[in-house]
C-alpha positions in Angstrom: 77.7 112.4 96.3 77.6 108.6 95.8 76.4 106.3 98.5 77.2 102.7 99.1 75.1 100.7 101.5 75.7 97.2 102.7 74.4 95.6 105.9 74.1 98.4 108.5 77.1 100.4 107.3 76.4 103.5 105.2 79.5 105.0 103.5 79.7 108.4 101.6 82.9 108.6 99.5 83.4 111.0 96.7 86.6 110.3 94.9 88.4 113.2 93.1 89.3 113.4 89.4 89.6 110.1 87.6 89.5 108.0 90.7 86.9 105.3 91.6 85.9 103.4 94.7 85.5 99.7 94.3 84.3 97.1 96.7 85.9 93.7 96.2 83.8 90.6 95.7 84.0 87.9 98.4 86.6 85.2 97.8 85.4 81.6 97.8 86.1 79.6 100.9 85.7 76.2 99.3 87.6 74.9 96.2 85.9 73.0 93.4 87.2 69.8 95.1 85.5 70.6 98.4 88.6 71.7 100.3 88.0 74.6 102.8 90.5 77.4 102.6 91.5 79.6 105.5 91.8 83.3 105.0 95.6 83.1 104.9 95.5 80.8 101.9 93.0 82.8 99.8 94.1 85.1 97.1 92.5 88.5 97.2 89.7 88.8 94.6 90.6 90.8 91.5 87.0 91.6 90.7 84.7 94.1 92.3 81.8 96.5 92.0 82.2 100.3 91.4 80.5 102.1 94.3 81.5 105.7 93.5 83.2 107.6 90.7 84.9 110.9 90.4 84.2 113.9 88.1 86.7 112.9 85.5 90.3 113.8 84.8 91.1 117.5 84.5 92.3 118.2 81.0 94.9 120.8 79.9 92.1 123.2 78.6 90.4 123.2 82.0 87.5 120.9 81.1 86.9 117.4 82.6 87.3 114.2 80.6 84.3 111.8 80.6 84.5 108.8 82.9 84.2 105.4 81.2 83.0 103.7 84.3 79.7 104.1 86.2 78.4 103.1 89.7 77.4 99.5 89.6 79.8 98.3 87.0 81.5 95.0 87.7 85.2 95.4 87.0 88.4 93.3 86.7 91.7 94.7 88.1 95.2 93.5 89.1 95.8 92.2 92.6 98.1 95.2 93.3 95.7 97.9 92.0 94.4 100.7 94.2 94.8 101.7 97.8 92.9 99.7 100.4 90.6 101.7 102.7 88.7 100.3 105.7 85.6 102.1 106.8 83.9 100.3 109.7 84.1 96.6 109.0 84.1 97.1 105.2 87.1 97.3 102.9 87.2 99.4 99.7 89.8 100.1 97.1 90.5 103.6 95.9 92.0 103.5 92.5 92.5 105.4 89.3 90.2 104.6 86.4 93.1 103.5 84.3 94.0 100.7 86.8 90.8 98.8 85.7 91.5 96.1 83.1 88.0 95.3 81.9 84.3 95.7 82.6 82.5 92.4 83.2 79.0 92.0 81.7 
């Protein structure tokens, strides 16, 4: 079972099939010009870190497909991807692996 730790919160999430759990990166509060942005004016970040991965998609022959993503990968996704989940004071996204657009290196 995968474990994600941050601050004092410890979360155990094991997604099923080809699903992954992503923690969004923090959005910047100040623009390049020095203007402070309130939370209501910020776009939700479309980048994050994979904190847990499933076993892989179940194929027609009964075997599991190999996951392309691994825990710790920095990924890029659309702003509408995944389902937001709040655990304690942390927010995570539960999404299918095919909703990820790219891996950032």
